[in-house]
C-alpha positions in Angstrom: 81.8 105.3 95.1 81.1 108.5 93.4 77.6 108.5 94.2 78.8 107.9 97.9 81.1 110.7 97.4 78.2 112.5 96.0 75.8 111.7 98.9 78.1 112.9 101.3 78.7 116.0 99.6 75.2 116.5 99.5 74.7 115.9 103.3 77.2 118.4 103.8 75.5 120.9 102.1 72.3 120.4 103.2 73.5 119.8 106.9 72.5 115.9 107.1 74.5 114.8 110.1 73.2 110.8 110.5 70.4 109.0 110.2 69.2 110.0 113.2 68.8 113.6 112.8 65.2 115.1 111.8 66.5 117.6 110.0 66.9 118.7 106.7 62.7 117.0 107.0 62.9 115.8 103.2 65.6 113.9 104.2 64.3 111.6 107.3 65.5 108.2 108.0 68.4 108.4 105.4 71.7 108.1 106.3 73.7 111.3 107.2 77.4 112.2 106.7 78.4 110.1 109.9 77.6 106.4 108.3 78.3 107.6 104.5 81.7 108.4 106.0 82.1 105.5 108.2 80.8 103.5 105.1 83.6 104.9 102.8 86.2 104.4 105.1 85.0 101.0 105.4 84.9 100.1 102.2 88.7 101.8 101.3 88.0 105.1 99.9 91.5 107.4 100.3 90.7 110.0 102.7 92.2 112.7 101.2 89.5 112.0 98.1 86.8 112.0 101.0 87.7 115.5 101.9 88.2 116.8 98.4 85.4 114.7 96.8 82.3 114.8 99.5 83.4 117.5 102.6 84.9 120.2 100.7 82.4 120.5 97.5 79.6 120.5 99.9 81.2 123.5 102.5 82.0 125.6 98.9 78.0 125.0 97.6 77.3 126.4 101.2 79.3 129.3 101.7 78.5 130.2 97.6 74.5 130.6 99.0 75.4 132.1 102.0 77.2 134.7 100.3 74.2 134.9 98.5 71.5 135.4 101.1 69.9 131.9 99.8 70.7 130.4 103.3 71.4 131.4 106.6 73.3 131.7 110.2 71.4 128.3 110.8 71.4 126.3 107.8 75.3 127.1 107.4 75.6 125.8 111.1 73.8 122.5 110.6 75.8 122.1 107.7 78.8 122.7 110.0 78.0 120.1 112.5 77.4 117.6 109.2 80.9 118.3 108.1 82.4 118.1 112.1 81.0 114.7 112.3 82.5 113.4 108.8 85.8 114.9 110.2 85.7 112.9 113.4 86.4 110.0 111.4 88.7 111.4 108.8 90.6 113.3 111.8 93.0 110.1 112.2 94.4 109.9 108.9 95.0 113.6 108.7 97.4 112.6 112.5 98.9 109.9 111.1 99.9 111.6 107.4 97.8 109.3 105.3 95.8 112.2 104.2 97.2 115.7 104.3 95.5 119.4 104.5 96.0 122.2 102.5 97.5 124.3 105.2 97.0 125.7 108.3 94.8 129.1 109.2 95.2 130.9 112.4 92.1 133.1 113.8 91.3 135.0 116.4 88.8 138.1 117.4 91.0 140.9 118.2 92.2 142.5 121.8 89.1 144.2 122.9 86.6 142.2 121.0 84.5 139.4 122.6 82.0 138.6 119.3 82.9 135.3 117.9 79.8 134.5 115.7 82.0 135.3 112.3 84.7 134.2 113.5 83.3 131.0 114.2 81.3 130.5 110.7 84.7 131.2 108.9 86.0 128.6 110.9 83.4 125.8 110.4 84.1 126.9 106.2 88.1 126.9 106.7 87.9 123.7 107.8 85.5 122.1 105.7 87.8 123.0 103.0 90.7 121.3 103.8 92.8 123.6 105.9 93.6 122.9 109.4 91.9 125.4 111.7 93.4 127.3 115.2 90.8 128.6 116.9 92.7 130.9 119.2 89.1 132.4 120.5 88.0 136.3 121.2 89.8 139.6 122.5 93.1 138.2 121.2 96.5 139.9 121.5 99.3 140.5 119.2 101.6 138.1 121.4 99.4 135.5 121.6 98.8 135.0 117.2 102.5 135.3 117.6 102.9 132.9 119.7 100.5 130.3 117.6 102.6 131.4 114.5 105.6 130.3 116.3 103.9 127.3 116.9 102.6 126.6 113.0 105.3 127.9 111.1 104.1 129.4 107.9 100.2 129.6 109.0 98.0 132.5 107.7 96.8 134.3 110.3 92.9 135.9 110.0 92.4 138.8 111.9 88.3 138.9 112.5 86.5 142.3 114.6 82.7 142.9 114.8 83.3 146.7 116.3 84.5 150.0 114.4 86.3 150.7 118.1 88.2 146.8 118.1 89.1 147.3 114.4 91.3 150.0 115.0 93.5 146.8 116.8 93.8 144.9 113.7 96.7 147.4 113.0 99.0 146.6 115.6 98.3 143.3 116.0 99.5 143.7 111.6 102.3 145.0 112.8 103.4 143.4 115.7 103.1 140.0 113.3 105.0 141.8 110.8 107.4 142.8 112.5 108.1 139.4 114.0 107.5 137.6 111.5 107.6 139.6 108.1 106.6 136.7 105.4 103.5 136.0 107.0 100.4 136.3 105.5 97.6 138.4 107.6 94.1 138.6 106.5 91.1 140.5 108.2 86.9 140.6 108.3 84.3 141.5 110.4 81.3 143.8 109.5 83.0 147.3 109.5 86.1 146.2 108.2 87.0 147.2 104.2 89.2 146.8 101.7 90.6 149.9 102.0 91.2 149.5 105.7 92.8 146.0 104.7 95.0 148.1 102.3 95.9 150.8 105.1 96.9 148.8 107.8 99.1 146.9 106.3 97.1 143.4 105.8 97.8 140.9 103.4 94.0 140.3 102.0 90.4 141.3 103.3 87.4 138.7 102.6 83.9 140.3 103.3 82.7 136.6 103.9 83.4 133.4 104.9 83.7 131.9 100.8 85.3 134.9 99.9 88.1 134.2 102.8 88.0 130.3 101.7 88.8 131.9 97.5 91.8 133.5 99.4 92.8 130.7 101.0 92.9 128.8 98.1 94.0 131.5 95.6 97.2 131.6 97.9 98.3 127.8 97.4 
């Protein structure tokens, strides 16, 4: 069983979606995340174990390599695609309560900003590391973040911005969230955002890359 979990982890790391997928070339014709996840479930392996020993280690290695510029966005997207394929088989167990996720992470690109590539990468990485992700999309106002928090009490909020002009909206949104739900943990990130800016606006955490956010979230547990 350990061997199969290791193979699943490698499928996530290298972006091997299923047997028919031509990528990566050195794994052509081999089982991918789809087949291996189904096999593990059919053999009675705990879905929680599939998540924590199969998917999460693979996504963690992907995140570290991305941080170190050893791989780039296309490879991360293939890892995320493999992870999402596996999660299709696992989600019924999360919904039934047979398996659990670490917590809930609400993310959105802030009001006035329509950029979503960075946000999407973060969403994929966080989900692959065992969190439930609620992606609100782009151009999100404070009210929508607050409404999502009321639907998911105790969730962590991530604010994304790519522009120096729109990152200023992070302060207003953070203050609005804190005024309504003071215990909420708010994390900020994006190209122009810095740790000092995070402190200035009263947010709780800053992540310079997806793996940094994953580590921040896991430290909260």
